[in-house]
All heavy atoms as an XYZ file, in Angstrom:
952
protein
N       7.047    -25.838     12.716
C       7.793    -25.147     11.677
C       6.824    -24.489     10.699
O       5.769    -25.015     10.393
C       8.690    -26.142     10.935
C       9.576    -25.489      9.921
S      10.880    -26.562      9.351
C      10.224    -27.039      7.781
N       7.203    -23.350     10.223
C       6.397    -22.611      9.255
C       6.498    -23.291      7.899
O       7.578    -23.679      7.460
C       6.898    -21.157      9.135
C       6.760    -20.438     10.469
C       6.150    -20.417      8.050
C       7.395    -19.076     10.495
N       5.357    -23.405      7.231
C       5.343    -23.927      5.870
C       5.683    -22.773      4.930
O       4.935    -21.797      4.838
C       3.965    -24.509      5.546
C       3.912    -25.146      4.182
O       4.784    -24.958      3.339
N       2.860    -25.896      3.958
N       6.797    -22.871      4.240
C       7.255    -21.789      3.376
C       6.228    -21.472      2.280
O       6.179    -20.349      1.784
C       8.655    -22.094      2.798
C       8.579    -23.139      1.714
C       9.331    -20.836      2.306
N       5.370    -22.417      1.936
C       4.342    -22.178      0.908
C       3.290    -21.173      1.368
O       2.553    -20.636      0.560
C       3.668    -23.488      0.525
C       4.585    -24.395     -0.230
C       3.871    -25.644     -0.675
N       4.849    -26.667     -0.947
C       4.751    -27.914     -0.580
N       3.689    -28.335      0.055
N       5.691    -28.768     -0.872
N       3.221    -20.934      2.686
C       2.277    -19.947      3.220
C       2.840    -18.537      3.191
O       2.129    -17.588      3.485
C       1.932    -20.268      4.680
C       1.056    -21.454      4.888
C       0.645    -21.588      6.344
O       0.808    -20.635      7.141
O       0.145    -22.663      6.693
N       4.105    -18.391      2.863
C       4.766    -17.099      2.980
C       4.878    -16.390      1.642
O       4.905    -17.012      0.590
C       6.168    -17.282      3.567
C       6.227    -17.889      4.958
C       7.672    -18.082      5.378
C       5.471    -17.034      5.964
N       4.967    -15.082      1.741
C       5.255    -14.246      0.580
C       6.137    -13.088      1.032
O       6.224    -12.792      2.229
C       3.992    -13.737     -0.110
C       2.902    -13.249      0.758
C       1.671    -12.803      0.009
N       1.831    -11.518     -0.614
C       1.885    -10.366      0.056
N       1.807    -10.336      1.347
N       2.026     -9.239     -0.582
N       6.805    -12.476      0.095
C       7.651    -11.329      0.407
C       6.775    -10.251      1.049
O       5.686     -9.955      0.567
C       8.346    -10.811     -0.861
C       9.333    -11.876     -1.359
C       9.049     -9.482     -0.607
C       9.915    -11.596     -2.722
N       7.265     -9.714      2.150
C       6.522     -8.691      2.877
C       5.869     -9.205      4.149
O       5.425     -8.413      4.974
N       5.792    -10.533      4.314
C       5.218    -11.085      5.542
C       6.102    -10.756      6.737
O       7.316    -10.627      6.620
C       5.076    -12.605      5.454
C       3.894    -13.052      4.629
O       3.938    -14.120      4.043
N       2.827    -12.278      4.563
N       5.463    -10.637      7.897
C       6.162    -10.389      9.151
C       6.224    -11.670      9.957
O       5.221    -12.385     10.077
C       5.453     -9.301      9.950
C       5.415     -7.920      9.295
C       4.475     -6.989     10.044
C       6.805     -7.323      9.227
N       7.414    -11.966     10.502
C       7.646    -13.168     11.299
C       8.553    -12.828     12.474
O       9.188    -11.771     12.493
C       8.341    -14.247     10.452
C       7.644    -14.750      9.212
C       8.587    -15.633      8.405
C       6.385    -15.517      9.584
N       8.627    -13.749     13.433
C       9.616    -13.642     14.503
C      10.901    -14.336     14.071
O      10.869    -15.451     13.557
C       9.131    -14.334     15.781
C       8.133    -13.559     16.600
C       6.954    -14.164     17.017
C       8.379    -12.247     17.000
C       6.043    -13.474     17.790
C       7.468    -11.553     17.764
C       6.306    -12.170     18.166
O       5.408    -11.492     18.936
N      12.022    -13.687     14.320
C      13.346    -14.279     14.137
C      14.173    -13.877     15.344
O      14.406    -12.679     15.574
C      14.015    -13.771     12.854
C      15.467    -14.194     12.644
C      15.582    -15.715     12.489
C      16.069    -13.486     11.440
N      14.556    -14.878     16.132
C      15.369    -14.635     17.331
C      14.741    -13.584     18.243
O      15.407    -12.700     18.763
C      16.782    -14.233     16.947
C      17.493    -15.264     16.090
C      18.884    -14.811     15.672
N      19.326    -15.570     14.525
C      19.623    -15.037     13.346
N      19.577    -13.746     13.161
N      20.006    -15.809     12.349
N      13.414    -13.651     18.387
C      12.699    -12.750     19.289
C      12.384    -11.377     18.724
O      11.783    -10.555     19.397
N      12.790    -11.114     17.483
C      12.513     -9.822     16.860
C      11.568    -10.017     15.677
O      11.592    -11.058     15.027
C      13.813     -9.172     16.354
C      14.779     -8.851     17.464
S      16.334     -8.045     16.944
C      16.391     -8.158     15.198
N      10.757     -9.007     15.404
C       9.871     -9.055     14.245
C      10.661     -8.614     13.020
O      11.303     -7.559     13.028
C       8.639     -8.157     14.461
C       7.805     -8.704     15.614
C       7.811     -8.067     13.175
C       6.622     -7.839     16.001
N      10.641     -9.459     11.979
C      11.380     -9.172     10.750
C      10.449     -9.302      9.541
O       9.405     -9.933      9.602
C      12.595    -10.114     10.573
C      13.607     -9.914     11.683
C      12.154    -11.567     10.502
N      10.873     -8.701      8.459
C      10.148     -8.717      7.203
C      10.797     -9.712      6.255
O      12.024     -9.694      6.095
C      10.198     -7.315      6.583
C       9.455     -7.077      5.297
C       7.985     -6.812      5.608
C      10.051     -5.878      4.576
N      10.005    -10.559      5.632
C      10.534    -11.493      4.632
C      10.891    -10.682      3.380
O      10.038    -10.034      2.795
C       9.511    -12.602      4.290
C      10.034    -13.475      3.156
C       9.188    -13.435      5.512
N      12.163    -10.729      3.013
C      12.628     -9.972      1.859
C      12.815    -10.815      0.617
O      12.926    -10.301     -0.480
N      12.850    -12.143      0.789
C      13.015    -13.038     -0.343
C      12.867    -14.481      0.097
O      13.064    -14.809      1.265
N      12.513    -15.328     -0.847
C      12.336    -16.756     -0.574
C      13.098    -17.520     -1.656
O      12.527    -17.905     -2.677
C      10.832    -17.129     -0.559
C      10.075    -16.225      0.412
C      10.640    -18.603     -0.205
C       8.560    -16.346      0.352
N      14.395    -17.738     -1.433
C      15.202    -18.380     -2.471
C      14.898    -19.863     -2.654
O      15.114    -20.395     -3.738
C      16.637    -18.169     -1.997
C      16.526    -18.011     -0.525
C      15.200    -17.350     -0.283
N      14.445    -20.536     -1.594
C      14.092    -21.950     -1.688
C      13.218    -22.316     -0.483
O      12.890    -21.454      0.317
C      15.339    -22.848     -1.777
C      16.256    -22.681     -0.596
O      15.836    -22.752      0.552
N      17.533    -22.443     -0.866
N      12.852    -23.581     -0.358
C      11.937    -23.998      0.698
C      12.610    -24.133      2.062
O      11.951    -24.419      3.044
C      11.262    -25.311      0.328
C      10.331    -25.164     -0.842
C       9.536    -26.425     -1.087
O       9.685    -27.434     -0.427
N       8.637    -26.341     -2.064
N      13.909    -23.911      2.151
C      14.635    -24.099      3.402
C      15.175    -22.801      4.004
O      15.615    -22.789      5.141
C      15.806    -25.069      3.177
C      15.378    -26.434      2.650
S      14.135    -27.262      3.652
C      15.044    -27.613      5.115
N      15.139    -21.709      3.249
C      15.745    -20.458      3.722
C      14.907    -19.245      3.318
O      14.193    -19.287      2.318
C      17.145    -20.293      3.151
C      18.113    -21.360      3.585
C      19.473    -21.134      2.940
N      20.439    -22.068      3.464
C      21.210    -21.825      4.524
N      21.127    -20.684      5.138
N      22.060    -22.739      4.948
N      15.060    -18.184      4.101
C      14.427    -16.908      3.788
C      15.485    -15.817      3.815
O      16.441    -15.890      4.581
C      13.347    -16.568      4.823
C      12.185    -17.534      4.957
C      11.258    -17.086      6.079
C      11.424    -17.666      3.652
N      15.287    -14.814      2.992
C      16.168    -13.653      2.988
C      15.494    -12.558      3.805
O      14.320    -12.250      3.602
C      16.436    -13.168      1.551
C      17.199    -14.247      0.772
C      17.202    -11.851      1.558
C      17.339    -13.963     -0.701
N      16.260    -12.002      4.732
C      15.775    -10.948      5.605
C      16.654     -9.717      5.406
O      17.881     -9.828      5.493
C      15.833    -11.395      7.091
C      15.043    -12.680      7.297
C      15.362    -10.295      8.033
C      13.586    -12.604      6.918
N      16.062     -8.544      5.133
C      16.883     -7.341      4.992
C      17.757     -7.142      6.233
O      17.310     -7.290      7.364
C      15.844     -6.224      4.860
C      14.639     -6.909      4.301
C      14.641     -8.279      4.928
N      19.024     -6.866      5.996
C      19.960     -6.635      7.089
C      20.765     -7.866      7.479
O      21.779     -7.753      8.154
N      20.313     -9.047      7.085
C      21.076    -10.275      7.355
C      22.021    -10.517      6.181
O      21.649    -10.339      5.026
C      20.138    -11.479      7.508
C      19.270    -11.443      8.745
C      20.032    -11.729     10.023
O      20.973    -12.541     10.004
O      19.682    -11.130     11.051
N      23.237    -10.948      6.476
C      24.227    -11.160      5.429
C      23.911    -12.383      4.578
O      24.169    -12.409      3.380
C      25.613    -11.296      6.056
C      26.725    -11.320      5.046
C      28.085    -11.245      5.717
O      28.192    -11.151      6.924
N      29.129    -11.278      4.904
N      23.344    -13.429      5.202
C      23.047    -14.669      4.494
C      21.576    -15.023      4.654
O      20.912    -14.557      5.579
C      23.901    -15.822      5.052
C      25.382    -15.568      4.950
C      26.109    -15.183      6.074
C      26.044    -15.693      3.742
C      27.469    -14.933      5.983
C      27.401    -15.439      3.650
C      28.108    -15.061      4.774
O      29.452    -14.814      4.673
N      21.067    -15.876      3.778
C      19.711    -16.393      3.935
C      19.651    -17.199      5.237
O      20.612    -17.847      5.625
C      19.333    -17.259      2.741
N      18.503    -17.137      5.907
C      18.339    -17.741      7.233
C      17.483    -18.996      7.106
O      16.473    -18.996      6.393
C      17.685    -16.731      8.197
C      17.501    -17.334      9.572
C      18.502    -15.438      8.274
N      17.877    -20.067      7.805
C      17.119    -21.318      7.789
C      15.696    -21.093      8.284
O      15.475    -20.392      9.272
C      17.786    -22.375      8.672
C      19.077    -22.899      8.077
O      19.266    -22.771      6.853
O      19.896    -23.435      8.847
N      14.744    -21.711      7.621
C      13.329    -21.561      7.952
C      13.033    -21.986      9.397
O      12.137    -21.442     10.034
C      12.437    -22.323      6.930
C      10.957    -21.970      7.096
C      12.626    -23.815      7.033
C      10.583    -20.661      6.544
N      13.813    -22.934      9.938
C      13.587    -23.409     11.307
C      13.795    -22.323     12.353
O      13.337    -22.450     13.478
C      14.497    -24.600     11.638
C      14.169    -25.859     10.897
C      15.008    -26.006      9.626
O      16.076    -25.364      9.524
O      14.576    -26.740      8.732
N      14.502    -21.269     11.998
C      14.773    -20.199     12.958
C      13.611    -19.217     13.100
O      13.634    -18.360     13.979
C      16.043    -19.448     12.559
C      17.297    -20.307     12.661
C      18.556    -19.483     12.558
O      18.643    -18.451     13.257
O      19.445    -19.876     11.781
N      12.602    -19.343     12.251
C      11.484    -18.404     12.258
C      10.289    -18.978     13.013
O      10.099    -20.190     13.062
C      11.049    -18.087     10.821
C      12.080    -17.326     10.047
C      13.042    -17.997      9.307
C      12.100    -15.952     10.062
C      14.003    -17.319      8.594
C      13.058    -15.246      9.348
C      14.005    -15.928      8.616
N       9.499    -18.082     13.570
C       8.221    -18.442     14.177
C       7.155    -17.503     13.653
O       7.425    -16.316     13.392
C       8.287    -18.319     15.709
C       9.187    -19.365     16.319
O       8.991    -20.550     16.106
N      10.191    -18.929     17.055
N       5.956    -18.023     13.527
C       4.820    -17.200     13.138
C       4.441    -16.282     14.288
O       4.653    -16.609     15.457
C       3.624    -18.085     12.788
O       3.919    -18.911     11.702
N       3.851    -15.151     13.959
C       3.362    -14.214     14.968
C       1.886    -14.526     15.190
O       1.075    -14.354     14.277
C       3.534    -12.756     14.498
C       5.013    -12.462     14.239
C       2.934    -11.794     15.517
C       5.274    -11.132     13.577
N       1.527    -15.026     16.382
C       0.119    -15.367     16.632
C      -0.763    -14.128     16.530
O      -0.400    -13.032     16.980
C       0.120    -15.908     18.061
C       1.536    -16.258     18.355
C       2.374    -15.328     17.524
N      -1.928    -14.306     15.937
C      -2.881    -13.215     15.814
C      -3.542    -12.974     17.161
O      -3.942    -13.910     17.847
C      -3.930    -13.565     14.751
C      -4.715    -12.400     14.182
C      -3.802    -11.355     13.572
C      -5.694    -12.901     13.144
N      -3.611    -11.731     17.563
C      -4.238    -11.341     18.821
C      -5.167    -10.160     18.573
O      -5.097     -9.523     17.512
C      -3.186    -10.908     19.856
O      -2.502     -9.734     19.357
C      -2.179    -12.012     20.142
N      -5.978     -9.873     19.552
C      -6.841     -8.696     19.447
C      -5.997     -7.436     19.275
O      -6.310     -6.579     18.455
C      -7.711     -8.568     20.693
C      -8.593     -7.340     20.669
C      -9.475     -7.234     21.887
O     -10.237     -8.187     22.161
O      -9.418     -6.185     22.568
N      -4.925     -7.331     20.029
C      -4.046     -6.162     19.937
C      -3.511     -5.979     18.517
O      -3.504     -4.867     17.980
C      -2.884     -6.311     20.918
C      -1.914     -5.151     20.890
C      -0.721     -5.353     21.811
O      -0.676     -6.346     22.555
O       0.178     -4.504     21.762
N      -3.072     -7.075     17.886
C      -2.579     -6.988     16.501
C      -3.685     -6.579     15.536
O      -3.458     -5.765     14.641
C      -1.988     -8.320     16.062
C      -0.508     -8.504     16.296
C      -0.077     -9.902     15.894
C       0.309     -7.475     15.558
N      -4.871     -7.143     15.701
C      -5.975     -6.765     14.816
C      -6.272     -5.272     14.915
O      -6.499     -4.613     13.899
C      -7.237     -7.570     15.154
C      -7.261     -8.998     14.638
C      -8.481     -9.727     15.182
C      -7.243     -9.044     13.129
N      -6.251     -4.744     16.106
C      -6.490     -3.316     16.282
C      -5.379     -2.491     15.647
O      -5.638     -1.428     15.081
C      -6.660     -2.986     17.759
C      -7.858     -3.662     18.452
C      -7.876     -3.345     19.939
C      -9.175     -3.296     17.794
N      -4.148     -2.995     15.679
C      -3.028     -2.310     15.031
C      -3.105     -2.394     13.513
O      -2.432     -1.643     12.816
C      -1.699     -2.874     15.527
C      -1.389     -2.469     16.951
C      -0.076     -3.016     17.418
C       0.214     -2.536     18.833
N       1.531     -2.954     19.302
N      -3.911     -3.327     13.008
C      -4.135     -3.472     11.565
C      -5.408     -2.753     11.133
O      -5.948     -3.017     10.059
C      -4.223     -4.951     11.197
S      -2.698     -5.860     11.454
N      -5.889     -1.859     11.983
C      -7.058     -1.016     11.712
C      -8.375     -1.785     11.663
O      -9.324     -1.368     11.004
C      -6.863     -0.186     10.455
C      -5.704      0.783     10.578
C      -5.635      1.723      9.413
C      -4.480      2.674      9.614
N      -4.348      3.612      8.519
N      -8.440     -2.942     12.329
C      -9.722     -3.597     12.526
C     -10.416     -2.897     13.687
O      -9.760     -2.344     14.570
C      -9.541     -5.084     12.849
C      -9.337     -5.945     11.645
C      -8.143     -5.922     10.953
C     -10.352     -6.781     11.198
C      -7.952     -6.719      9.833
C     -10.170     -7.580     10.079
C      -8.966     -7.543      9.401
N     -11.718     -2.924     13.681
C     -12.511     -2.309     14.738
C     -13.228     -3.418     15.488
O     -13.875     -4.274     14.876
C     -13.534     -1.308     14.150
C     -14.410     -0.735     15.240
C     -12.810     -0.206     13.388
N     -13.107     -3.400     16.806
C     -13.797     -4.391     17.627
C     -15.211     -3.907     17.885
O     -15.432     -2.777     18.303
C     -13.067     -4.579     18.956
C     -13.706     -5.616     19.839
C     -12.929     -5.783     21.137
C     -13.582     -6.807     22.028
N     -12.817     -6.983     23.283
N     -16.178     -4.795     17.611
C     -17.589     -4.475     17.841
C     -18.200     -5.561     18.715
O     -17.986     -6.747     18.482
C     -18.350     -4.394     16.518
C     -17.890     -3.234     15.673
C     -18.761     -3.062     14.470
N     -18.356     -1.873     13.744
C     -18.728     -1.587     12.525
N     -19.528     -2.402     11.878
N     -18.328     -0.492     11.933
N     -18.937     -5.124     19.709
C     -19.636     -6.046     20.612
C     -21.131     -5.902     20.422
O     -21.654     -4.787     20.447
C     -19.301     -5.734     22.080
C     -17.863     -6.008     22.420
O     -17.315     -7.030     22.040
N     -17.242     -5.090     23.127
N     -21.799     -7.023     20.231
C     -23.250     -7.067     20.197
C     -23.662     -8.106     21.233
O     -23.732     -9.305     20.918
C     -23.779     -7.456     18.817
C     -23.652     -6.363     17.818
C     -24.374     -5.227     17.753
C     -22.743     -6.305     16.718
N     -23.965     -4.451     16.700
C     -22.960     -5.099     16.038
C     -21.745     -7.157     16.249
C     -22.245     -4.712     14.923
C     -21.030     -6.769     15.140
C     -21.279     -5.564     14.489
N     -23.852     -7.649     22.458
C     -24.158     -8.594     23.527
C     -22.957     -9.484     23.783
O     -21.871     -9.012     24.087
N     -23.141    -10.787     23.635
C     -22.059    -11.747     23.841
C     -21.220    -11.986     22.588
O     -20.240    -12.722     22.628
C     -22.634    -13.100     24.298
C     -23.251    -13.016     25.682
O     -22.901    -12.079     26.424
O     -24.067    -13.880     26.020
N     -21.604    -11.384     21.481
C     -20.922    -11.614     20.202
C     -19.854    -10.536     19.980
O     -20.126     -9.345     20.096
C     -21.932    -11.602     19.034
C     -21.223    -11.762     17.705
C     -22.984    -12.675     19.232
N     -18.650    -10.983     19.667
C     -17.539    -10.078     19.360
C     -17.157    -10.264     17.898
O     -16.993    -11.386     17.433
C     -16.312    -10.381     20.253
C     -15.116     -9.535     19.836
C     -16.646    -10.158     21.714
N     -17.041     -9.151     17.202
C     -16.642     -9.161     15.791
C     -15.499     -8.164     15.620
O     -15.523     -7.073     16.189
C     -17.817     -8.742     14.872
C     -18.983     -9.698     14.987
C     -17.357     -8.599     13.424
C     -18.719    -11.077     14.463
N     -14.493     -8.556     14.841
C     -13.417     -7.648     14.451
C     -13.682     -7.271     13.005
O     -13.636     -8.114     12.114
C     -12.052     -8.310     14.632
C     -11.792     -8.654     16.074
C     -12.073     -9.922     16.561
C     -11.328     -7.687     16.960
C     -11.864    -10.228     17.895
C     -11.129     -7.988     18.294
C     -11.398     -9.257     18.747
O     -11.208     -9.562     20.069
N     -13.973     -6.004     12.778
C     -14.475     -5.528     11.494
C     -13.391     -4.779     10.720
O     -12.632     -3.990     11.256
C     -15.666     -4.604     11.735
C     -16.143     -3.893     10.503
C     -16.952     -4.539      9.580
C     -15.764     -2.578     10.250
C     -17.382     -3.891      8.432
C     -16.183     -1.923      9.115
C     -16.989     -2.589      8.206
O     -17.403     -1.953      7.068
N     -13.365     -5.052      9.432
C     -12.573     -4.347      8.441
C     -13.517     -4.201      7.249
O     -14.340     -5.081      7.034
C     -11.345     -5.201      8.087
C     -10.518     -4.636      6.970
O     -10.932     -4.663      5.814
N      -9.357     -4.129      7.297
N     -13.456     -3.136      6.472
C     -14.399     -2.994      5.361
C     -14.440     -4.184      4.390
O     -15.431     -4.398      3.719
C     -13.924     -1.732      4.644
C     -13.262     -0.930      5.705
C     -12.610     -1.948      6.612
N     -13.383     -5.002      4.334
C     -13.357     -6.142      3.417
C     -13.955     -7.406      4.002
O     -14.575     -8.185      3.301
C     -11.927     -6.447      2.991
C     -11.274     -5.405      2.122
C      -9.816     -5.737      1.923
C     -11.983     -5.323      0.789
N     -13.718     -7.635      5.292
C     -14.189     -8.869      5.909
C     -14.218     -8.714      7.418
O     -13.668     -7.759      7.970
C     -13.329    -10.078      5.510
C     -11.856     -9.926      5.763
C     -11.297    -10.313      6.972
C     -11.023     -9.403      4.791
C      -9.944    -10.187      7.211
C      -9.661     -9.280      5.010
C      -9.130     -9.667      6.237
N     -14.875     -9.661      8.066
C     -14.974     -9.675      9.515
C     -14.433    -10.989     10.053
O     -14.532    -12.025      9.403
C     -16.434     -9.551      9.950
C     -17.091     -8.259      9.558
C     -18.566     -8.237      9.924
O     -19.152     -9.307     10.206
O     -19.135     -7.138      9.938
N     -13.867    -10.917     11.256
C     -13.426    -12.105     11.976
C     -14.223    -12.193     13.271
O     -14.508    -11.168     13.888
C     -11.933    -12.017     12.308
C     -10.970    -11.917     11.133
C      -9.552    -11.657     11.641
C     -10.997    -13.181     10.300
N     -14.564    -13.414     13.680
C     -15.268    -13.569     14.940
C     -14.278    -13.581     16.098
O     -13.072    -13.387     15.905
C     -16.182    -14.803     14.931
C     -15.420    -16.116     14.884
O     -14.199    -16.142     15.113
O     -16.077    -17.143     14.624
N     -14.745    -13.840     17.300
C     -13.896    -13.812     18.495
C     -12.794    -14.869     18.461
O     -11.791    -14.751     19.154
C     -14.744    -13.982     19.741
N     -12.968    -15.911     17.634
C     -11.953    -16.963     17.490
C     -11.104    -16.753     16.236
O     -10.396    -17.662     15.799
C     -12.623    -18.341     17.436
C     -13.439    -18.625     18.650
N     -12.882    -18.925     19.867
C     -14.781    -18.617     18.834
C     -13.840    -19.106     20.752
N     -15.003    -18.920     20.157
N     -11.205    -15.557     15.646
C     -10.461    -15.164     14.445
C     -10.783    -16.062     13.252
O      -9.918    -16.418     12.455
C      -8.954    -15.110     14.696
C      -8.568    -14.281     15.892
C      -7.631    -14.724     16.789
C      -9.158    -13.052     16.112
C      -7.266    -13.970     17.894
C      -8.814    -12.288     17.213
C      -7.866    -12.752     18.109
N     -12.057    -16.425     13.116
C     -12.535    -17.158     11.939
C     -13.258    -16.166     11.036
O     -13.952    -15.263     11.513
C     -13.484    -18.280     12.358
C     -12.793    -19.413     13.088
C     -13.780    -20.510     13.400
N     -14.889    -19.962     14.163
C     -15.273    -20.413     15.366
N     -14.666    -21.414     15.927
N     -16.292    -19.845     15.986
N     -13.136    -16.370      9.739
C     -13.823    -15.502      8.777
C     -15.328    -15.626      8.933
O     -15.864    -16.732      8.997
C     -13.448    -15.885      7.350
C     -12.146    -15.349      6.814
C     -11.892    -15.916      5.431
C     -12.126    -13.845      6.771
N     -15.990    -14.498      8.980
C     -17.450    -14.483      9.040
C     -17.998    -14.402      7.619
O     -17.352    -13.887      6.730
C     -17.948    -13.267      9.835
C     -17.529    -13.235     11.283
C     -18.270    -14.226     12.120
C     -19.710    -13.816     12.239
N     -20.580    -14.782     12.804
N     -19.191    -14.934      7.423
C     -19.852    -14.812      6.140
C     -19.477    -15.870      5.128
O     -19.798    -15.743      3.954
N     -18.777    -16.905      5.558
C     -18.471    -18.020      4.667
C     -19.092    -19.277      5.257
O     -19.333    -19.365      6.456
C     -16.949    -18.211      4.459
C     -16.344    -17.038      3.725
C     -16.228    -18.426      5.770
N     -19.381    -20.259      4.424
C     -20.086    -21.460      4.862
C     -19.203    -22.455      5.621
O     -19.695    -23.425      6.148
C     -20.716    -22.174      3.662
C     -21.864    -21.373      3.074
O     -22.430    -20.531      3.797
O     -22.181    -21.597      1.904
N     -17.927    -22.235      5.650
C     -17.036    -23.141      6.355
C     -16.068    -22.302      7.181
O     -15.856    -21.124      6.922
C     -16.280    -24.062      5.388
C     -15.724    -23.350      4.182
C     -14.450    -22.827      4.199
C     -16.496    -23.191      3.025
C     -13.946    -22.167      3.101
C     -15.986    -22.526      1.921
C     -14.717    -22.023      1.966
O     -14.231    -21.367      0.878
N     -15.535    -22.903      8.225
C     -14.657    -22.177      9.136
C     -13.259    -22.027      8.557
O     -12.557    -23.003      8.341
C     -14.551    -22.901     10.477
C     -15.824    -22.807     11.268
O     -16.534    -21.817     11.192
N     -16.109    -23.830     12.039
N     -12.872    -20.798      8.308
C     -11.509    -20.486      7.916
C     -10.923    -19.678      9.061
O     -11.318    -18.539      9.290
C     -11.451    -19.676      6.610
C     -12.044    -20.476      5.462
C     -10.009    -19.273      6.309
C     -12.137    -19.715      4.167
N     -10.025    -20.290      9.794
C      -9.424    -19.615     10.929
C      -8.123    -18.954     10.504
O      -7.315    -19.545      9.790
C      -9.164    -20.575     12.074
C      -8.719    -19.857     13.333
C      -8.783    -20.725     14.550
O      -8.793    -21.943     14.471
N      -8.826    -20.091     15.701
N      -7.953    -17.726     10.947
C      -6.744    -16.969     10.690
C      -5.963    -16.963     12.000
O      -6.322    -16.255     12.928
C      -7.066    -15.532     10.217
C      -5.799    -14.782      9.869
C      -8.020    -15.565      9.034
N      -4.915    -17.777     12.077
C      -4.178    -17.953     13.329
C      -2.984    -17.013     13.467
O      -2.577    -16.692     14.573
C      -3.651    -19.388     13.445
C      -4.709    -20.436     13.551
C      -4.056    -21.797     13.668
C      -5.084    -22.895     13.754
N      -4.454    -24.218     13.898
N      -2.422    -16.610     12.330
C      -1.160    -15.889     12.373
C      -1.214    -14.612     11.544
O      -1.984    -14.503     10.589
C      -0.027    -16.777     11.846
C       0.107    -18.067     12.605
C      -0.248    -19.279     12.021
C       0.563    -18.073     13.918
C      -0.146    -20.466     12.721
C       0.665    -19.255     14.631
C       0.309    -20.445     14.033
O       0.402    -21.615     14.738
N      -0.357    -13.666     11.917
C      -0.318    -12.388     11.219
C      -0.019    -12.568      9.735
O      -0.638    -11.905      8.901
C       0.723    -11.467     11.870
C       0.898    -10.096     11.237
C      -0.425     -9.324     11.206
C       1.972     -9.310     11.964
N       0.900    -13.456      9.363
C       1.212    -13.612      7.935
C       0.002    -14.123      7.150
O      -0.185    -13.756      6.002
C       2.450    -14.490      7.709
C       2.281    -15.932      7.995
N       2.495    -16.476      9.235
C       1.920    -16.965      7.188
C       2.283    -17.778      9.181
N       1.929    -18.101      7.950
N      -0.860    -14.922      7.774
C      -2.081    -15.377      7.098
C      -3.033    -14.204      6.868
O      -3.648    -14.098      5.801
C      -2.766    -16.461      7.925
C      -1.978    -17.748      8.007
C      -2.578    -18.739      8.981
O      -3.195    -18.375      9.976
N      -2.389    -20.018      8.683
N      -3.151    -13.322      7.850
C      -3.990    -12.139      7.691
C      -3.433    -11.232      6.596
O      -4.186    -10.734      5.755
C      -4.088    -11.379      9.021
C      -4.969    -10.139      9.008
C      -6.433    -10.520      8.797
C      -4.815     -9.365     10.310
N      -2.112    -11.054      6.580
C      -1.484    -10.244      5.533
C      -1.781    -10.825      4.154
O      -2.095    -10.090      3.216
C       0.031    -10.186      5.740
C       0.485     -9.362      6.918
C       1.991     -9.403      7.045
O       2.558    -10.411      7.446
N       2.645     -8.303      6.684
N      -1.672    -12.144      4.029
C      -1.892    -12.789      2.735
C      -3.339    -12.682      2.298
O      -3.630    -12.419      1.128
C      -1.451    -14.249      2.789
C       0.040    -14.398      3.004
O       0.794    -13.442      2.883
N       0.466    -15.599      3.353
N      -4.273    -12.892      3.218
C      -5.705    -12.777      2.907
C      -6.026    -11.365      2.422
O      -6.698    -11.180      1.403
C      -6.534    -13.133      4.135
C      -8.034    -13.013      4.001
C      -8.573    -13.963      2.933
C      -8.700    -13.289      5.343
N      -5.524    -10.385      3.118
C      -5.771     -8.994      2.742
C      -5.194     -8.706      1.351
O      -5.846     -8.079      0.514
C      -5.158     -8.058      3.786
C      -5.543     -6.621      3.604
C      -6.703     -6.116      4.186
C      -4.760     -5.756      2.849
C      -7.069     -4.792      4.016
C      -5.112     -4.436      2.671
C      -6.266     -3.957      3.263
O      -6.620     -2.646      3.084
N      -3.980     -9.186      1.107
C      -3.347     -8.949     -0.192
C      -4.131     -9.604     -1.326
O      -4.310     -9.014     -2.393
C      -1.898     -9.448     -0.183
C      -1.167     -9.122     -1.451
C      -0.615     -7.868     -1.643
C      -1.050    -10.061     -2.456
C       0.052     -7.549     -2.829
C      -0.393     -9.760     -3.638
C       0.162     -8.502     -3.826
N      -4.597    -10.822     -1.105
C      -5.365    -11.527     -2.140
C      -6.642    -10.756     -2.472
O      -7.038    -10.664     -3.633
C      -5.689    -12.972     -1.687
C      -6.757    -13.594     -2.553
C      -4.442    -13.818     -1.709
N      -7.289    -10.186     -1.456
C      -8.553     -9.480     -1.684
C      -8.377     -8.089     -2.280
O      -9.254     -7.603     -2.989
C      -9.340     -9.379     -0.373
C      -9.855    -10.703      0.187
C     -10.456    -10.490      1.568
C     -10.870    -11.336     -0.755
N      -7.251     -7.423     -1.978
C      -7.097     -6.031     -2.394
C      -5.969     -5.786     -3.391
O      -5.961     -4.764     -4.057
C      -6.807     -5.132     -1.171
O      -5.527     -5.474     -0.638
C      -7.890     -5.257     -0.115
N      -4.979     -6.678     -3.429
C      -3.789     -6.423     -4.234
C      -2.858     -5.428     -3.573
O      -1.899     -4.959     -4.184
N      -3.128     -5.087     -2.318
C      -2.315     -4.134     -1.568
C      -1.858     -4.779     -0.264
O      -2.466     -5.719      0.222
C      -3.120     -2.875     -1.261
C      -3.569     -2.130     -2.499
C      -4.444     -0.933     -2.176
O      -4.559     -0.581     -0.974
O      -4.998     -0.355     -3.110
N      -0.804     -4.216      0.306
C      -0.295     -4.717      1.578
C      -1.175     -4.226      2.734
O      -1.646     -3.093      2.713
C       1.150     -4.257      1.814
C       2.143     -4.789      0.823
C       2.335     -6.288      0.903
O       2.097     -6.879      1.966
O       2.727     -6.879     -0.127
N      -1.356     -5.072      3.713
C      -2.051     -4.699      4.939
C      -1.153     -3.788      5.743
O       0.027     -4.081      5.960
C      -2.384     -5.952      5.755
C      -3.028     -5.746      7.116
C      -4.425     -5.156      6.962
C      -3.076     -7.052      7.885
N      -1.689     -2.667      6.184
C      -0.916     -1.760      7.025
C      -0.915     -2.279      8.452
O      -1.964     -2.443      9.062
C      -1.530     -0.363      6.976
C      -0.706      0.668      7.697
C      -1.298      2.068      7.566
O      -1.939      2.353      6.545
O      -1.110      2.860      8.506
N       0.263     -2.592      8.961
C       0.430     -3.099     10.321
C       1.268     -2.092     11.080
O       2.425     -1.867     10.754
C       1.127     -4.482     10.331
C       1.232     -5.014     11.744
C       0.407     -5.464      9.421
N       0.682     -1.465     12.081
C       1.401     -0.455     12.868
C       1.939     -1.077     14.139
O       1.303     -1.051     15.180
C       0.464      0.712     13.202
C       0.036      1.464     11.965
O       0.861      1.802     11.145
N      -1.255      1.688     11.827
N       3.142     -1.657     14.033
C       3.773     -2.235     15.204
C       4.544     -1.159     15.876
O       5.087     -0.979     16.729
C       4.665     -3.411     14.815
C       3.938     -4.555     14.111
C       4.924     -5.605     13.653
C       2.939     -5.201     15.048
């Protein structure tokens, strides 16, 4: 189950096999989704796993240096296991909403995701 504390308005999630935008968080058990008549139980949502394809759609650039793979964005880099590079401890970014949140914290702007 998704921890609602990890979410913010604007995050993208799976709901019933479709990608939806979080439009509101009225409490820890439900989310508001544009187009839905009622708030939806948090159990119905799934995180979108981060993949190379998604990173490329978020304007990251894949760079290969021999056996080393880096996904580059002017703000930060992720290694082949989607861990932040340049920090002393491993911070793994597993899901699209985590990447969106990290980008927002660093820039104050939404990450452009071209799905």
